[in-house]
N, C-alpha and C positions, 0 to 999 in steps of 0.2 A: 327551338333547338340552340340558338345562341345563348339564351339565358341558362340553359342546362349546362352547356360547356363552361360558361363563366362561373356558375355555381360549383361545378365539379373542380375546376381549377382552384377556386378559393378554398373549398373544403379540403382538398388535397394539400395545399400549401399550409393551411392551419394544422392539419394532421402531422405534417413533416416537422413543423416548428415545435409542436408539443412533444413529438417523439425525441427530437434533439435535446430539448430541455429536460426530459426525463432521463436521457442518457447521462447528461451532465450532473443531474441530481444524484443518480445512482453512483457515479464516480466519486462525488463529494462524500457520500455516506461511506463508501468503501475506503476512501482515504482517511476519513476520521477513524474508522475501525482499525486500519493499519497503524495509525498513530497511537491509538489506544493500546494495541498489542506491543508496540515498541516501548511505550511509556511503562506498561506493566512489566515487561521484561527488565527494564532498568530499575523499577521499583522493588523487584525481588532480588536484585543484585547481579544480574547478568552483565557481561561486558558489552561494549558498544557494538561489536561485530554481531553478537547474538541478537541484539536489539534490531539491527538492520535486517538480519535474516528473518526475524519474526515479522517485521513490517512488510518485507518483500513477499513472504508467503501469504500474508493477509490481503495483499493488493494484486494477487494473480489475476482476478477477473478483469481488472482495468489496466493490465500491463501490456496490452497489445498482443501481437502474435508471438508464438513461442519460437525462439531462435534455435535453442538446443534442448532436447534432442529433436531431430528432424523426423517427421513421420508420425504414425499413430503410436501413442504411448499412454499409459495410465499415469497421469500426473499425480493423482492422489497417493500412489505408491512411492513416488519420488520425493514428496515433501518431507517425510521424516529423515531421509538421507540428506536432503538439502539442509535441514535444520541442524543436523549433526556434523556437517562439514567443518573442518578445522580452519580453513582459510578461504578467501574469495575465489581463488582459482579452482579449488575442489568444488566449491558450491556452484560455480558457473558451469562446471563439467557435468553437474547433475541436472540443473534447471537454469535456463536463461530466457529472458523475455525482451522484447523490442524496446520497451520504455524504461527498463531498469537502468540503462546508462544515463538517461536524462532525468532520473529521479533523485532528488536530494532528500536524504533522511538525516535529520539532526535530533539527537537525544541529549537533553541536559538534565542534570540532577543537582539538587541542593545538598548542602552539607549535613545538617543535623537531623534529629528526630523530627518527624512531621514535615520533612522536606517534600517537594513535589518532583516527580519525574515528568518532563514534558517532551513531546515529540512533535515535530513539524515535518510534513512530507509535501514536497512540491513535485507535481507530475506535469511535465511539459510534453505535449504532443503537437502534431501539426495543426490540429484544430483548436485547441484551447489549453489554458494553463490553470491548474487547480491545485489546491492544497488542503490538507487535513491537519487537524490539531487536537491534542488531547493532553490532559493532566491527570496523574494518578498519585495518590499519597504514597510516599516512599517508606517502606518498612525495613529495608535491609540494613540501615545503620544500627538498628536495635540488636542485630545478631551477626553482622559481617563487617569487614572493613570495605573501603570504597574501591578496592582493586578488582572486584568482579570475579567471575569464574574463569 
């Protein structure tokens, strides 16, 4: 009986460690995806605020609990309104999540043809700190100026 209890404790501990590692890997994959969405938005000529909104929408699954709106709501219907918001206050009035305040989203773009747009996202929670990174070839200098939309 003692051997069974010890074996169960060991197996349960191993399961919990693997489960936490998989959560962290999922968060890393989603943050890389969010960085790719932000870099793509910059690569096609959107301004920095639109890049941030694109990254935030892509990282909703790892953004913690929803702060606004409270109660049951269909988030999928709010994302297009969130992406079309003109400023941060309007966007936060549509959707807001717990870790969006501690998330750093930085989008850089190079100057000429063939430049890259890169995004780096840092997500800090109580448990861990993760980041995602992506680079996309920039095409907007071919047909737009660098002022964005």
